[in-house]
N, C-alpha and C positions, 0 to 999 in steps of 0.2 A: 505494500499499499504505499501511497505518497503522502508524506507528511511534511508539516510546516517545521522549521527549524526549531521552534519553541516546543512544539508536541515532540518531536523526535528526542528532545533533551530529557523529556520525563521518562523515556524507555532507557537511553543509553546516551553516552558520550557522541556529540556529532562527529567526532573524528571517526568513527567507525564507517560513517556513510551508509552502511547496509546492516541491519541486525535481526536474526530470526525472531518472530514473534508467533505466541497462539494466542487463540481466543475463542470463546464459547458463547453461546446464547444464553442470556439470563432474563427472567420476569423483571418486568421494569419496576413493579412494585415490591415483590418479596425478594428480588435479587438471587433467587434459587435457580440452578443452572436447568435447562430446558432441552428436551430432545430435538437436536436440530433435523431430523429425517422424519416426515417430509418439509416439516416446518412446524411454526407455531402461530397460532390466532387467539388472541386474548378476546375472553368473553366482556371484557370491558372495552367499549367502542370508543366512548370518549369521557376521560375525567382530567380536566385541566389540559390535556393533549390527548392526541389519538393513541388509542391501544395499539400493542404489537400487532401487525399483519393487517390493520386497516388503514385505506385510504380515503382521503376527503376531497370533493371537488364541487363547487358551487356552479349553477348554470342559470342564465337570465337574471342575474343577481348582481347586487353592488354593494359598496362598503363592507366586503367581505374580509372576515378576520380568522383565521384559524385558531387564533389565541389571543382574545381580548382580554386583557389585563383588568382586574376589578370588576368584572362582570359575572363571574361565578358564583354558584351558588352559596358558597362560603367565602366569597370575596376575592376568590382566586381567578384563574382563568376559565373562559366558555369560548365557544365558538359563534361568532354572531354574524348576522348579515341581513340585507335587505333584498328581498325577493320580489319580482313583478310578477303579474299574471302569470301562472306556468312557468315560474322560475323555482329552484329548490336547491336544497343541499344533498349530497350524496354521499353515504356513507358505505365503501364497498372492500370486498377482500378479492383480491386478483387470483382468478382461478380457484376461488373459494367453494366450486363444487367437485372437487377432485378429493378423492378418498384421502383421508388424513387430515383434511382442513374441515370443510363442512360445518360451520360454527352453529349454523341454525338447526341441524339436525339433533344437536345435542341440547337444546335450548327449549322453555317452556313458554318463555315470554318477554318480551322486550319492554324495558325500564328507561324512562329517561325524564330529565326536569326542563323545563322549558318556560321562557318569559317573554312578554312583550318588550321589544327596546324601543318602542316610540317615545320620543321626549315632549311630543307637542301633545296638550290637553285638547286640541281641535278635533273633534269625531270624525272629520273627513280627511285629515292628516294622512291616516293610513287603515288598513283594514284590521290592525292589531292595537286597539286603544291599549293604554296601559292598565294594569290591576285585573285585567281578565285573561284566560289562556287564549293565546293564538289560534284562530280558527284554520288549521293547516290539515292537509290531506297527507295520510302516510301509505306507502306502498312498498310492496317487496317484489324481487325479481332476480333474474340471472343477468348479472352484467354483460357478459360476453355472448351469451345465447339469445338474448331480448326475449325470454320468457318470464310470464308473469304469474304471480298467485292469482286465485279468483276473486279476491273482494279488496278494495280499498277501505280505508279506515280514514274517517273524519273525526278531529279531535274536539268538535263542537258538539258531537254525538256521544261522546264518553265523557263520564265524571272522573274529574282528577282525583287520586287517592290520597295526596297531601298538597298542603301549601306551605312554603316558607319564604316570607318576604314577597318579592314580587314573581317567584317562581311556583310552578305547579307541576306536581309529579303525575305521570302517566305510566300505569301498568298494563300494558296490553298482551294477552295472551295469544299466542301465535296461531291459535286456532281460528280467531276472528278473521284471519287473512285468506283461509281457504286456500292454503297451498299443497293440494292433494291431487288426487287422479283426476278430478273433475277441472283441474285446471291446466294450462298449457306448460307449467314448471313441473307438475307430476309431483313434487315431494318437497319437504323442507330442506332435504339434502341439496338440491339443486340452488337454492337460495345463496346469494352472496352480495347484494346489495339492498340499501334501504334509501328510499327517497322521501324527504320531507318537503310538502310542495304547497305554494299558495295557489289557490285556485280562484281568489277573490280579484275583483278588478283593481282596487287600490293595493299599492305595494305592503307586504308583510316584513314588518321589522322585528326581528326575534333573536333570541339566544338560546344555546342548548348546552347543558352540563350533565354530567354524571349518567351517561347512556350506556347500557350494559345488557347483554343477553343473559338471562336467569337459567341456570342448568336446570335440566329435569330433576 
């Protein structure tokens, strides 16, 4: 690997030029070693930052921040953005449908905390007025294969399980999404992508933190 002078100096004296190194993957939270084959996908999708194995990408959105300081559930980091109509943020695992990954096959529900990030009290400023859960749509799919689960979930049709300050917690059983033989995706084992989408005419301003897949 190519290191800066100062990083190399942490391992050996720069006079050596080249030095053998060994490394291993560890859990970002527990620091315990992980099996590197085929790889590791954390059940924690986002908590102050992305979990191991997860990618993040917004579309049809602006003011996107993967780590917005001070906006998190406990004052830490959250991912925040402003999505236009049919804009969204995506959390996905590359080739996560392959055996050895398949994070959704091992899970029973999806949990996350979400808040409006609208600063204006003008009711026409956005579709996400402060103090109420953002009325967004959640759907699950296969990123590479463009296959979908059978049902989309609208947050304005689901009752939050907790509230903490401006944040609302949602606990969504994966059975709600109908990722079974009646859908094009066939089973939860093929799911590797979550879209959180604004379906409203006005922009949606929101932040997400503490998102995870809860094991069965």
